[in-house]
py3Dmol code that shows the C-alpha trace and the ligand (Angstrom):
import py3Dmol

protein = """\
ATOM      1  CA  MET A   1       3.629 -12.679   9.547  1.00  0.00           C
ATOM      2  CA  ASN A   2       4.647  -9.565   7.719  1.00  0.00           C
ATOM      3  CA  SER A   3       8.087  -8.340   8.847  1.00  0.00           C
ATOM      4  CA  GLY A   4       6.570  -4.918   9.516  1.00  0.00           C
ATOM      5  CA  ASP A   5       4.516  -6.471  12.303  1.00  0.00           C
ATOM      6  CA  ILE A   6       7.538  -7.186  14.504  1.00  0.00           C
ATOM      7  CA  VAL A   7       9.342  -3.906  13.853  1.00  0.00           C
ATOM      8  CA  GLN A   8       8.762  -1.794  16.944  1.00  0.00           C
ATOM      9  CA  GLN A   9       8.020   1.815  16.225  1.00  0.00           C
ATOM     10  CA  ARG A  10      11.077   3.750  17.476  1.00  0.00           C
ATOM     11  CA  LYS A  11      10.276   6.759  19.646  1.00  0.00           C
ATOM     12  CA  LYS A  12      11.347  10.049  18.137  1.00  0.00           C
ATOM     13  CA  ILE A  13      14.351  11.812  19.653  1.00  0.00           C
ATOM     14  CA  ILE A  14      13.861  15.474  20.475  1.00  0.00           C
ATOM     15  CA  PHE A  15      16.596  17.936  21.383  1.00  0.00           C
ATOM     16  CA  SER A  16      16.461  21.609  22.122  1.00  0.00           C
ATOM     17  CA  GLY A  17      18.514  24.185  24.024  1.00  0.00           C
ATOM     18  CA  ILE A  18      18.101  27.486  25.796  1.00  0.00           C
ATOM     19  CA  GLN A  19      20.698  30.049  26.850  1.00  0.00           C
ATOM     20  CA  PRO A  20      21.013  31.017  30.529  1.00  0.00           C
ATOM     21  CA  SER A  21      21.885  34.562  29.523  1.00  0.00           C
ATOM     22  CA  GLY A  22      19.157  36.312  31.536  1.00  0.00           C
ATOM     23  CA  VAL A  23      15.687  35.724  32.906  1.00  0.00           C
ATOM     24  CA  LEU A  24      13.635  33.843  30.316  1.00  0.00           C
ATOM     25  CA  THR A  25      10.984  35.732  28.424  1.00  0.00           C
ATOM     26  CA  LEU A  26       7.436  35.174  27.271  1.00  0.00           C
ATOM     27  CA  GLY A  27       8.983  34.658  23.802  1.00  0.00           C
ATOM     28  CA  ASN A  28      11.062  31.730  25.065  1.00  0.00           C
ATOM     29  CA  TYR A  29       8.004  30.248  26.701  1.00  0.00           C
ATOM     30  CA  LEU A  30       5.515  30.610  23.864  1.00  0.00           C
ATOM     31  CA  GLY A  31       7.998  29.957  21.051  1.00  0.00           C
ATOM     32  CA  ALA A  32       9.776  26.972  22.555  1.00  0.00           C
ATOM     33  CA  MET A  33       9.252  25.722  26.135  1.00  0.00           C
ATOM     34  CA  ARG A  34       5.496  25.326  25.876  1.00  0.00           C
ATOM     35  CA  ASN A  35       5.969  22.901  23.004  1.00  0.00           C
ATOM     36  CA  TRP A  36       8.625  20.967  24.887  1.00  0.00           C
ATOM     37  CA  THR A  37       6.175  20.011  27.588  1.00  0.00           C
ATOM     38  CA  LYS A  38       3.740  18.762  24.947  1.00  0.00           C
ATOM     39  CA  LEU A  39       6.294  16.337  23.528  1.00  0.00           C
ATOM     40  CA  GLN A  40       7.501  14.678  26.715  1.00  0.00           C
ATOM     41  CA  ASP A  41       5.007  11.797  26.680  1.00  0.00           C
ATOM     42  CA  GLU A  42       5.438  10.748  23.082  1.00  0.00           C
ATOM     43  CA  ALA A  43       9.203  11.068  22.506  1.00  0.00           C
ATOM     44  CA  ASP A  44      12.645  10.710  24.086  1.00  0.00           C
ATOM     45  CA  CYS A  45      13.461  14.314  24.890  1.00  0.00           C
ATOM     46  CA  LEU A  46      16.672  16.080  25.861  1.00  0.00           C
ATOM     47  CA  TYR A  47      16.630  19.724  26.918  1.00  0.00           C
ATOM     48  CA  CYS A  48      19.878  21.530  27.528  1.00  0.00           C
ATOM     49  CA  VAL A  49      20.807  24.755  29.291  1.00  0.00           C
ATOM     50  CA  VAL A  50      23.490  26.002  26.879  1.00  0.00           C
ATOM     51  CA  ASP A  51      25.963  27.830  29.076  1.00  0.00           C
ATOM     52  CA  LEU A  52      28.792  27.407  26.541  1.00  0.00           C
ATOM     53  CA  HIS A  53      26.742  29.361  24.016  1.00  0.00           C
ATOM     54  CA  ALA A  54      26.012  32.065  26.574  1.00  0.00           C
ATOM     55  CA  ILE A  55      29.691  33.086  26.941  1.00  0.00           C
ATOM     56  CA  THR A  56      29.880  34.154  23.271  1.00  0.00           C
ATOM     57  CA  VAL A  57      28.630  37.416  24.812  1.00  0.00           C
ATOM     58  CA  ARG A  58      30.424  38.632  27.946  1.00  0.00           C
ATOM     59  CA  GLN A  59      28.698  37.392  31.135  1.00  0.00           C
ATOM     60  CA  VAL A  60      29.205  38.253  34.797  1.00  0.00           C
ATOM     61  CA  PRO A  61      30.273  34.845  36.262  1.00  0.00           C
ATOM     62  CA  ALA A  62      28.042  34.958  39.376  1.00  0.00           C
ATOM     63  CA  GLU A  63      25.060  35.957  37.230  1.00  0.00           C
ATOM     64  CA  LEU A  64      25.725  33.222  34.686  1.00  0.00           C
ATOM     65  CA  ARG A  65      25.806  30.676  37.525  1.00  0.00           C
ATOM     66  CA  ARG A  66      22.531  32.013  38.967  1.00  0.00           C
ATOM     67  CA  HIS A  67      20.854  32.139  35.571  1.00  0.00           C
ATOM     68  CA  THR A  68      21.877  28.520  34.924  1.00  0.00           C
ATOM     69  CA  TYR A  69      20.061  27.371  38.073  1.00  0.00           C
ATOM     70  CA  GLU A  70      17.114  29.630  37.265  1.00  0.00           C
ATOM     71  CA  THR A  71      16.812  28.416  33.692  1.00  0.00           C
ATOM     72  CA  LEU A  72      16.785  24.792  34.800  1.00  0.00           C
ATOM     73  CA  ALA A  73      14.240  25.624  37.522  1.00  0.00           C
ATOM     74  CA  LEU A  74      12.010  27.380  34.957  1.00  0.00           C
ATOM     75  CA  LEU A  75      12.166  24.373  32.659  1.00  0.00           C
ATOM     76  CA  VAL A  76      10.960  22.119  35.480  1.00  0.00           C
ATOM     77  CA  ALA A  77       8.442  24.716  36.684  1.00  0.00           C
ATOM     78  CA  SER A  78       6.959  25.007  33.190  1.00  0.00           C
ATOM     79  CA  GLY A  79       6.087  21.324  33.363  1.00  0.00           C
ATOM     80  CA  LEU A  80       9.102  19.310  32.170  1.00  0.00           C
ATOM     81  CA  ASP A  81       9.349  16.183  34.283  1.00  0.00           C
ATOM     82  CA  PRO A  82      13.044  15.456  35.087  1.00  0.00           C
ATOM     83  CA  ASP A  83      12.345  11.716  35.085  1.00  0.00           C
ATOM     84  CA  LYS A  84      10.720  11.665  31.675  1.00  0.00           C
ATOM     85  CA  ASN A  85      13.140  14.092  30.033  1.00  0.00           C
ATOM     86  CA  ILE A  86      16.911  14.379  30.125  1.00  0.00           C
ATOM     87  CA  LEU A  87      17.519  17.898  31.501  1.00  0.00           C
ATOM     88  CA  PHE A  88      21.143  18.931  31.648  1.00  0.00           C
ATOM     89  CA  VAL A  89      23.721  21.702  31.386  1.00  0.00           C
ATOM     90  CA  GLN A  90      25.843  21.827  28.248  1.00  0.00           C
ATOM     91  CA  SER A  91      29.260  22.344  29.924  1.00  0.00           C
ATOM     92  CA  HIS A  92      28.686  19.174  31.975  1.00  0.00           C
ATOM     93  CA  VAL A  93      28.901  16.999  28.849  1.00  0.00           C
ATOM     94  CA  PRO A  94      32.301  17.584  27.206  1.00  0.00           C
ATOM     95  CA  ALA A  95      31.262  15.678  24.042  1.00  0.00           C
ATOM     96  CA  HIS A  96      29.491  18.864  22.903  1.00  0.00           C
ATOM     97  CA  THR A  97      32.747  20.804  22.562  1.00  0.00           C
ATOM     98  CA  GLN A  98      34.605  17.757  21.248  1.00  0.00           C
ATOM     99  CA  LEU A  99      32.138  17.231  18.403  1.00  0.00           C
ATOM    100  CA  ALA A 100      31.921  21.005  17.815  1.00  0.00           C
ATOM    101  CA  TRP A 101      35.646  21.066  17.007  1.00  0.00           C
ATOM    102  CA  VAL A 102      35.276  18.330  14.421  1.00  0.00           C
ATOM    103  CA  LEU A 103      32.238  20.050  12.896  1.00  0.00           C
ATOM    104  CA  ASN A 104      34.132  23.341  12.733  1.00  0.00           C
ATOM    105  CA  CYS A 105      36.340  21.606  10.198  1.00  0.00           C
ATOM    106  CA  PHE A 106      33.254  20.830   8.102  1.00  0.00           C
ATOM    107  CA  SER A 107      31.648  24.293   8.368  1.00  0.00           C
ATOM    108  CA  MET A 108      32.478  26.874   5.767  1.00  0.00           C
ATOM    109  CA  PHE A 109      33.599  30.428   6.510  1.00  0.00           C
ATOM    110  CA  GLY A 110      31.081  31.692   3.928  1.00  0.00           C
ATOM    111  CA  GLU A 111      28.074  29.935   5.416  1.00  0.00           C
ATOM    112  CA  LEU A 112      28.905  31.011   8.957  1.00  0.00           C
ATOM    113  CA  SER A 113      29.336  34.601   7.728  1.00  0.00           C
ATOM    114  CA  ARG A 114      25.803  34.557   6.357  1.00  0.00           C
ATOM    115  CA  MET A 115      24.128  33.769   9.702  1.00  0.00           C
ATOM    116  CA  THR A 116      21.729  36.579  10.597  1.00  0.00           C
ATOM    117  CA  GLN A 117      22.258  36.152  14.321  1.00  0.00           C
ATOM    118  CA  PHE A 118      26.030  36.494  13.891  1.00  0.00           C
ATOM    119  CA  LYS A 119      25.543  39.689  11.908  1.00  0.00           C
ATOM    120  CA  GLU A 120      23.124  41.123  14.475  1.00  0.00           C
ATOM    121  CA  LYS A 121      25.220  40.178  17.487  1.00  0.00           C
ATOM    122  CA  SER A 122      28.420  41.490  15.911  1.00  0.00           C
ATOM    123  CA  ALA A 123      26.694  44.804  15.257  1.00  0.00           C
ATOM    124  CA  LYS A 124      25.428  44.919  18.847  1.00  0.00           C
ATOM    125  CA  HIS A 125      28.722  43.830  20.475  1.00  0.00           C
ATOM    126  CA  SER A 126      31.146  45.437  18.062  1.00  0.00           C
ATOM    127  CA  ASP A 127      33.861  45.522  20.761  1.00  0.00           C
ATOM    128  CA  ASN A 128      33.729  41.720  21.177  1.00  0.00           C
ATOM    129  CA  ILE A 129      33.292  39.955  17.838  1.00  0.00           C
ATOM    130  CA  ASN A 130      34.993  36.806  19.089  1.00  0.00           C
ATOM    131  CA  ALA A 131      35.572  33.522  17.240  1.00  0.00           C
ATOM    132  CA  GLY A 132      33.016  31.776  19.467  1.00  0.00           C
ATOM    133  CA  LEU A 133      30.282  34.103  18.264  1.00  0.00           C
ATOM    134  CA  PHE A 134      31.252  33.193  14.725  1.00  0.00           C
ATOM    135  CA  THR A 135      31.325  29.398  15.272  1.00  0.00           C
ATOM    136  CA  TYR A 136      28.252  29.448  17.563  1.00  0.00           C
ATOM    137  CA  PRO A 137      26.145  27.529  14.975  1.00  0.00           C
ATOM    138  CA  THR A 138      28.650  24.650  14.762  1.00  0.00           C
ATOM    139  CA  LEU A 139      28.371  24.126  18.525  1.00  0.00           C
ATOM    140  CA  MET A 140      24.615  24.167  18.104  1.00  0.00           C
ATOM    141  CA  ALA A 141      24.924  21.607  15.286  1.00  0.00           C
ATOM    142  CA  ALA A 142      27.037  19.443  17.612  1.00  0.00           C
ATOM    143  CA  ASP A 143      24.349  19.696  20.348  1.00  0.00           C
ATOM    144  CA  ILE A 144      21.730  18.402  17.957  1.00  0.00           C
ATOM    145  CA  LEU A 145      23.706  15.820  15.991  1.00  0.00           C
ATOM    146  CA  LEU A 146      25.293  14.155  19.044  1.00  0.00           C
ATOM    147  CA  TYR A 147      21.908  12.644  20.016  1.00  0.00           C
ATOM    148  CA  GLN A 148      20.786  11.487  16.531  1.00  0.00           C
ATOM    149  CA  THR A 149      17.933  13.946  16.927  1.00  0.00           C
ATOM    150  CA  ASP A 150      14.784  13.668  14.802  1.00  0.00           C
ATOM    151  CA  LEU A 151      13.055  16.890  15.798  1.00  0.00           C
ATOM    152  CA  VAL A 152      14.239  20.247  17.140  1.00  0.00           C
ATOM    153  CA  PRO A 153      11.464  22.386  18.643  1.00  0.00           C
ATOM    154  CA  VAL A 154      12.521  26.037  18.369  1.00  0.00           C
ATOM    155  CA  GLY A 155      11.202  29.492  17.622  1.00  0.00           C
ATOM    156  CA  GLN A 156      11.481  31.102  14.197  1.00  0.00           C
ATOM    157  CA  ASP A 157      14.799  32.838  14.943  1.00  0.00           C
ATOM    158  CA  GLN A 158      16.647  29.486  15.161  1.00  0.00           C
ATOM    159  CA  LYS A 159      15.500  28.193  11.791  1.00  0.00           C
ATOM    160  CA  GLN A 160      18.609  29.347   9.925  1.00  0.00           C
ATOM    161  CA  HIS A 161      20.918  27.683  12.472  1.00  0.00           C
ATOM    162  CA  LEU A 162      18.921  24.493  12.207  1.00  0.00           C
ATOM    163  CA  GLU A 163      19.240  24.467   8.439  1.00  0.00           C
ATOM    164  CA  LEU A 164      22.979  24.861   8.802  1.00  0.00           C
ATOM    165  CA  ALA A 165      23.058  21.868  11.202  1.00  0.00           C
ATOM    166  CA  ARG A 166      21.258  19.847   8.523  1.00  0.00           C
ATOM    167  CA  ASP A 167      23.729  20.960   5.861  1.00  0.00           C
ATOM    168  CA  ILE A 168      26.691  20.012   8.043  1.00  0.00           C
ATOM    169  CA  ALA A 169      25.160  16.582   8.800  1.00  0.00           C
ATOM    170  CA  ILE A 170      24.512  15.915   5.116  1.00  0.00           C
ATOM    171  CA  ARG A 171      28.007  17.064   4.151  1.00  0.00           C
ATOM    172  CA  PHE A 172      29.618  14.798   6.748  1.00  0.00           C
ATOM    173  CA  ASN A 173      27.419  11.816   5.806  1.00  0.00           C
ATOM    174  CA  ASN A 174      28.288  12.265   2.126  1.00  0.00           C
ATOM    175  CA  ILE A 175      32.001  12.048   2.888  1.00  0.00           C
ATOM    176  CA  TYR A 176      32.053   9.344   5.558  1.00  0.00           C
ATOM    177  CA  GLY A 177      28.807   7.413   5.067  1.00  0.00           C
ATOM    178  CA  GLU A 178      25.708   7.490   7.275  1.00  0.00           C
ATOM    179  CA  THR A 179      26.823   8.987  10.629  1.00  0.00           C
ATOM    180  CA  PHE A 180      24.264  11.574  11.693  1.00  0.00           C
ATOM    181  CA  ARG A 181      20.501  11.555  11.504  1.00  0.00           C
ATOM    182  CA  VAL A 182      19.433  14.698   9.619  1.00  0.00           C
ATOM    183  CA  PRO A 183      17.110  16.595  11.996  1.00  0.00           C
ATOM    184  CA  GLU A 184      13.888  18.424  11.211  1.00  0.00           C
ATOM    185  CA  GLY A 185      12.691  21.657  12.798  1.00  0.00           C
ATOM    186  CA  TYR A 186       9.475  21.849  14.785  1.00  0.00           C
ATOM    187  CA  ILE A 187       8.283  25.430  14.770  1.00  0.00           C
ATOM    188  CA  PRO A 188       4.886  26.296  16.288  1.00  0.00           C
ATOM    189  CA  GLN A 189       2.151  27.772  14.086  1.00  0.00           C
ATOM    190  CA  THR A 190       1.282  30.368  16.722  1.00  0.00           C
ATOM    191  CA  GLY A 191       3.931  32.029  18.873  1.00  0.00           C
ATOM    192  CA  ALA A 192       7.069  31.205  16.824  1.00  0.00           C
ATOM    193  CA  LYS A 193       8.054  34.858  16.942  1.00  0.00           C
ATOM    194  CA  ILE A 194       6.782  36.973  19.820  1.00  0.00           C
ATOM    195  CA  MET A 195       7.622  40.594  19.207  1.00  0.00           C
ATOM    196  CA  SER A 196       8.881  43.339  21.517  1.00  0.00           C
ATOM    197  CA  LEU A 197       6.139  45.289  23.301  1.00  0.00           C
ATOM    198  CA  ALA A 198       8.025  48.531  22.704  1.00  0.00           C
ATOM    199  CA  ASP A 199       8.796  47.944  19.021  1.00  0.00           C
ATOM    200  CA  PRO A 200       6.577  45.264  17.457  1.00  0.00           C
ATOM    201  CA  THR A 201       8.805  45.019  14.381  1.00  0.00           C
ATOM    202  CA  LYS A 202      11.588  43.561  16.580  1.00  0.00           C
ATOM    203  CA  LYS A 203      11.742  40.164  18.295  1.00  0.00           C
ATOM    204  CA  MET A 204      11.152  40.081  22.056  1.00  0.00           C
ATOM    205  CA  SER A 205      14.611  39.335  23.435  1.00  0.00           C
ATOM    206  CA  LYS A 206      16.182  38.691  26.862  1.00  0.00           C
ATOM    207  CA  SER A 207      18.927  41.130  26.102  1.00  0.00           C
ATOM    208  CA  ASP A 208      16.675  44.113  25.262  1.00  0.00           C
ATOM    209  CA  GLU A 209      17.778  47.122  27.306  1.00  0.00           C
ATOM    210  CA  ASN A 210      14.252  48.533  27.467  1.00  0.00           C
ATOM    211  CA  GLU A 211      12.541  46.501  30.195  1.00  0.00           C
ATOM    212  CA  ASN A 212       9.095  47.556  29.007  1.00  0.00           C
ATOM    213  CA  ALA A 213       9.777  45.678  25.765  1.00  0.00           C
ATOM    214  CA  VAL A 214       9.965  42.307  27.433  1.00  0.00           C
ATOM    215  CA  ILE A 215       7.698  40.223  29.674  1.00  0.00           C
ATOM    216  CA  SER A 216       9.933  38.143  31.883  1.00  0.00           C
ATOM    217  CA  LEU A 217       8.567  34.826  33.080  1.00  0.00           C
ATOM    218  CA  LEU A 218       9.131  36.066  36.617  1.00  0.00           C
ATOM    219  CA  ASP A 219       7.331  39.425  36.299  1.00  0.00           C
ATOM    220  CA  PRO A 220       4.650  39.836  38.968  1.00  0.00           C
ATOM    221  CA  ARG A 221       1.058  40.480  37.910  1.00  0.00           C
ATOM    222  CA  ASP A 222       1.164  44.257  38.402  1.00  0.00           C
ATOM    223  CA  VAL A 223       4.322  44.546  36.292  1.00  0.00           C
ATOM    224  CA  ILE A 224       2.775  42.414  33.558  1.00  0.00           C
ATOM    225  CA  ILE A 225      -0.311  44.650  33.547  1.00  0.00           C
ATOM    226  CA  ARG A 226       1.764  47.818  33.435  1.00  0.00           C
ATOM    227  CA  LYS A 227       3.893  46.548  30.551  1.00  0.00           C
ATOM    228  CA  PHE A 228       0.924  45.464  28.452  1.00  0.00           C
ATOM    229  CA  LYS A 229      -0.863  48.786  29.133  1.00  0.00           C
ATOM    230  CA  ARG A 230       2.194  50.570  27.723  1.00  0.00           C
ATOM    231  CA  ALA A 231       2.603  48.201  24.742  1.00  0.00           C
ATOM    232  CA  VAL A 232       3.072  50.126  21.497  1.00  0.00           C
ATOM    233  CA  THR A 233       0.113  49.800  19.141  1.00  0.00           C
ATOM    234  CA  ASP A 234      -1.245  52.001  16.338  1.00  0.00           C
ATOM    235  CA  SER A 235      -3.582  54.977  16.315  1.00  0.00           C
ATOM    236  CA  GLY A 236      -6.638  52.917  15.294  1.00  0.00           C
ATOM    237  CA  ASN A 237      -9.147  51.166  17.525  1.00  0.00           C
ATOM    238  CA  GLU A 238      -9.970  47.855  15.838  1.00  0.00           C
ATOM    239  CA  ILE A 239      -8.761  44.522  17.182  1.00  0.00           C
ATOM    240  CA  ARG A 240      -7.606  42.812  13.990  1.00  0.00           C
ATOM    241  CA  ARG A 241      -4.384  42.082  12.114  1.00  0.00           C
ATOM    242  CA  GLY A 242      -3.261  44.279   9.299  1.00  0.00           C
ATOM    243  CA  GLU A 243      -0.614  46.491   7.745  1.00  0.00           C
ATOM    244  CA  GLY A 244       0.769  48.873  10.382  1.00  0.00           C
ATOM    245  CA  LYS A 245      -1.000  46.914  13.138  1.00  0.00           C
ATOM    246  CA  GLU A 246       1.965  44.740  14.194  1.00  0.00           C
ATOM    247  CA  GLY A 247       1.507  45.669  17.836  1.00  0.00           C
ATOM    248  CA  ILE A 248      -2.121  44.524  17.959  1.00  0.00           C
ATOM    249  CA  GLY A 249      -1.197  41.438  15.897  1.00  0.00           C
ATOM    250  CA  ASN A 250       1.450  40.543  18.469  1.00  0.00           C
ATOM    251  CA  LEU A 251      -1.029  40.919  21.345  1.00  0.00           C
ATOM    252  CA  MET A 252      -3.529  38.759  19.429  1.00  0.00           C
ATOM    253  CA  THR A 253      -0.855  36.061  19.088  1.00  0.00           C
ATOM    254  CA  ILE A 254      -0.132  36.144  22.821  1.00  0.00           C
ATOM    255  CA  TYR A 255      -3.840  36.014  23.647  1.00  0.00           C
ATOM    256  CA  SER A 256      -4.341  33.127  21.241  1.00  0.00           C
ATOM    257  CA  CYS A 257      -1.436  31.168  22.784  1.00  0.00           C
ATOM    258  CA  PHE A 258      -2.972  31.321  26.238  1.00  0.00           C
ATOM    259  CA  THR A 259      -6.641  30.877  25.318  1.00  0.00           C
ATOM    260  CA  GLY A 260      -6.416  28.688  22.204  1.00  0.00           C
ATOM    261  CA  LYS A 261      -8.784  31.127  20.430  1.00  0.00           C
ATOM    262  CA  THR A 262      -8.500  31.813  16.685  1.00  0.00           C
ATOM    263  CA  ASP A 263      -8.106  35.317  15.207  1.00  0.00           C
ATOM    264  CA  GLU A 264     -11.800  35.341  14.193  1.00  0.00           C
ATOM    265  CA  GLU A 265     -12.892  34.430  17.686  1.00  0.00           C
ATOM    266  CA  ILE A 266     -10.699  37.167  19.178  1.00  0.00           C
ATOM    267  CA  GLU A 267     -12.003  39.750  16.693  1.00  0.00           C
ATOM    268  CA  ARG A 268     -15.586  38.813  17.599  1.00  0.00           C
ATOM    269  CA  GLU A 269     -14.901  38.899  21.333  1.00  0.00           C
ATOM    270  CA  PHE A 270     -13.439  42.402  21.165  1.00  0.00           C
ATOM    271  CA  ALA A 271     -15.615  43.932  18.413  1.00  0.00           C
ATOM    272  CA  GLY A 272     -16.526  47.453  19.427  1.00  0.00           C
ATOM    273  CA  LYS A 273     -14.172  47.410  22.422  1.00  0.00           C
ATOM    274  CA  GLY A 274     -11.072  49.574  22.580  1.00  0.00           C
ATOM    275  CA  TYR A 275      -7.357  48.809  22.808  1.00  0.00           C
ATOM    276  CA  GLY A 276      -7.361  49.488  26.561  1.00  0.00           C
ATOM    277  CA  GLU A 277      -9.798  46.685  27.279  1.00  0.00           C
ATOM    278  CA  PHE A 278      -8.007  44.260  24.936  1.00  0.00           C
ATOM    279  CA  LYS A 279      -4.595  45.020  26.488  1.00  0.00           C
ATOM    280  CA  MET A 280      -6.012  44.352  29.930  1.00  0.00           C
ATOM    281  CA  ALA A 281      -7.431  41.006  28.797  1.00  0.00           C
ATOM    282  CA  VAL A 282      -4.066  39.974  27.298  1.00  0.00           C
ATOM    283  CA  ALA A 283      -2.321  40.985  30.524  1.00  0.00           C
ATOM    284  CA  GLU A 284      -4.802  38.932  32.617  1.00  0.00           C
ATOM    285  CA  VAL A 285      -4.449  35.701  30.603  1.00  0.00           C
ATOM    286  CA  THR A 286      -0.662  36.087  30.620  1.00  0.00           C
ATOM    287  CA  ALA A 287      -0.461  36.708  34.378  1.00  0.00           C
ATOM    288  CA  ASP A 288      -2.815  33.743  35.001  1.00  0.00           C
ATOM    289  CA  GLY A 289      -0.819  31.524  32.630  1.00  0.00           C
ATOM    290  CA  LEU A 290       2.515  32.353  34.278  1.00  0.00           C
ATOM    291  CA  LYS A 291       1.351  32.204  37.901  1.00  0.00           C
ATOM    292  CA  PRO A 292       1.651  28.403  38.391  1.00  0.00           C
ATOM    293  CA  ILE A 293       5.130  28.482  36.791  1.00  0.00           C
ATOM    294  CA  GLN A 294       6.224  31.296  39.122  1.00  0.00           C
ATOM    295  CA  ASP A 295       4.928  29.483  42.202  1.00  0.00           C
ATOM    296  CA  LYS A 296       6.684  26.246  41.304  1.00  0.00           C
ATOM    297  CA  PHE A 297       9.837  28.213  40.400  1.00  0.00           C
ATOM    298  CA  ALA A 298      10.007  29.763  43.853  1.00  0.00           C
ATOM    299  CA  GLU A 299       9.756  26.313  45.447  1.00  0.00           C
ATOM    300  CA  LEU A 300      12.480  24.886  43.235  1.00  0.00           C
ATOM    301  CA  MET A 301      14.922  27.743  43.819  1.00  0.00           C
ATOM    302  CA  ALA A 302      14.737  26.985  47.524  1.00  0.00           C
ATOM    303  CA  GLU A 303      15.919  23.439  46.740  1.00  0.00           C
ATOM    304  CA  LYS A 304      19.332  23.925  45.149  1.00  0.00           C
ATOM    305  CA  THR A 305      20.445  20.359  45.913  1.00  0.00           C
ATOM    306  CA  TYR A 306      17.420  18.979  44.073  1.00  0.00           C
ATOM    307  CA  LEU A 307      18.345  21.094  41.038  1.00  0.00           C
ATOM    308  CA  GLU A 308      21.938  19.863  41.290  1.00  0.00           C
ATOM    309  CA  GLU A 309      20.718  16.251  41.364  1.00  0.00           C
ATOM    310  CA  ILE A 310      18.741  16.882  38.180  1.00  0.00           C
ATOM    311  CA  MET A 311      21.832  18.380  36.534  1.00  0.00           C
ATOM    312  CA  LYS A 312      24.022  15.466  37.578  1.00  0.00           C
ATOM    313  CA  THR A 313      21.636  12.708  36.536  1.00  0.00           C
ATOM    314  CA  GLY A 314      20.833  14.535  33.298  1.00  0.00           C
ATOM    315  CA  ALA A 315      24.520  14.950  32.440  1.00  0.00           C
ATOM    316  CA  GLU A 316      25.274  11.278  33.104  1.00  0.00           C
ATOM    317  CA  ARG A 317      22.386  10.084  30.930  1.00  0.00           C
ATOM    318  CA  ALA A 318      23.225  12.550  28.126  1.00  0.00           C
ATOM    319  CA  ALA A 319      26.951  11.736  28.228  1.00  0.00           C
ATOM    320  CA  LYS A 320      26.270   8.033  27.634  1.00  0.00           C
ATOM    321  CA  ILE A 321      24.258   8.717  24.500  1.00  0.00           C
ATOM    322  CA  ALA A 322      26.656  11.394  23.284  1.00  0.00           C
ATOM    323  CA  ALA A 323      29.690   9.106  23.651  1.00  0.00           C
ATOM    324  CA  ARG A 324      28.324   6.702  21.036  1.00  0.00           C
ATOM    325  CA  THR A 325      28.078   9.332  18.322  1.00  0.00           C
ATOM    326  CA  LEU A 326      31.373  10.952  19.239  1.00  0.00           C
ATOM    327  CA  SER A 327      33.281   7.672  19.086  1.00  0.00           C
ATOM    328  CA  LYS A 328      31.736   6.875  15.701  1.00  0.00           C
ATOM    329  CA  VAL A 329      32.797  10.296  14.400  1.00  0.00           C
ATOM    330  CA  TYR A 330      36.351   9.979  15.772  1.00  0.00           C
ATOM    331  CA  ARG A 331      36.702   6.570  14.112  1.00  0.00           C
ATOM    332  CA  LYS A 332      35.351   7.798  10.793  1.00  0.00           C
ATOM    333  CA  VAL A 333      37.634  10.819  10.538  1.00  0.00           C
ATOM    334  CA  GLY A 334      40.669   8.602  11.263  1.00  0.00           C
ATOM    335  CA  PHE A 335      41.592   9.239  14.891  1.00  0.00           C
ATOM    336  CA  VAL A 336      43.463   6.359  16.578  1.00  0.00           C
ATOM    337  CA  GLN A 337      41.252   4.748  19.244  1.00  0.00           C
ATOM    338  CA  ILE A 338      42.988   3.358  22.333  1.00  0.00           C
TER     339      ILE A 338
END
"""
ligand_1 = """\
37
TYM
P 17.602 31.170 22.934
O 18.165 30.888 24.283
O 17.803 32.507 22.358
O 16.058 30.874 22.935
C 15.497 29.659 23.414
C 14.287 29.312 22.555
O 13.326 30.361 22.607
C 12.950 30.781 21.308
N 12.667 32.208 21.325
C 11.542 32.764 20.864
N 10.435 32.225 20.320
C 9.438 33.056 19.973
N 9.505 34.397 20.139
C 10.593 34.989 20.667
N 10.639 36.300 20.821
C 11.691 34.164 21.075
N 12.900 34.384 21.645
C 13.487 33.206 21.774
C 14.156 30.436 20.454
O 13.805 30.302 19.099
C 14.637 29.140 21.070
O 13.940 28.045 20.529
N 20.819 28.956 19.825
C 19.700 28.718 20.689
C 19.980 27.740 21.799
C 20.514 26.422 21.338
C 19.756 25.413 20.685
C 20.680 24.344 20.501
C 18.445 25.286 20.271
C 21.756 25.977 21.496
N 21.886 24.713 20.988
C 20.278 23.160 19.877
C 18.036 24.113 19.641
C 18.963 23.066 19.457
C 19.322 30.054 21.356
O 20.077 30.946 21.457
O 18.077 30.054 21.911
"""
view = py3Dmol.view(width=600, height=400)
view.addModel(protein, "pdb")
view.setStyle({"model": 0}, {"cartoon": {"style": "trace"}})
view.addModel(ligand_1, "xyz")
view.setStyle({"model": 1}, {"stick": {}})
view.zoomTo()
view.show()
């Protein structure tokens, strides 16, 4: 017998996180969550509500608490089975902050200064450029590296942070020997960057002050229709991608995510039809796509104790795995173990 015959194929480990800093958006769903549900049958998946990350920007405590429940409920409502996946809240597993401290000592001031998100958030919150905002990516690296993660499914905007996590892992491994698995990103071909409906050159973001810019996963059908009707496009009338047609391109991406149609198929379907008709079609598929999630969400929010059970079980399962990596790291850097 060939030795390869008895080696069992190890399941891949998947980790990703989402901030409970507001109601989740269509961008979060199409760029990240939708992929998470696709992976749950073929891999060991951990999905984390990253409340520690959320406080790098000032939060109202009662709202943060509510958003944490809501985010978890939306993950389950979008199709993540709490038995198949480890779903948990970051602050419930102290190993995240413990490893983050160690990794801070292996992250360079220069590389953290180059992070686009740090630059953008510091410009936006110039009265609160705190050290947590600066070291945010090392906590994210700790999240990922604690679980010996193979794949990290995220939207385009997290690619730079992921590359930093890889650099930190490689740096640590080079000094202390093989400790962390070096993770790969998993970024969808369609939907990795959903743009604002009010300014299609900007990413759709939870924190946008213009509510017409963002489709929230909890928006009712009439609100979704109104927002798409108002979506900024160009002065032309053809449904196709092109220079100066970022708004239409963004709507084509959203339509494609929900229907699975290619650009050519969408162009054919709407040839000779105007922007109004196309916007209405995008609104309809979005409202239809979100409806089952919204219904399930409403049920789950009425069952707080069920959500708390998920958090508790998830944290216990995650903590067990995390403890192995943390203890290895503590031993390698020279901490006395008692
Ligand atoms: P967050 O909470 O900003 O976003 C969660 C996920 O949604 C994706 N996303 C988008 N995708 C497409 N279009 C958009 N407009 C859009 N907006 C957001 C994000 O790329 C992300 O995948 N730092 C992370 C959270 C985090 C994390 C981690 C992720 C903490 N630790 C470890 C992966 C692994 C963040 O702020 O995501």
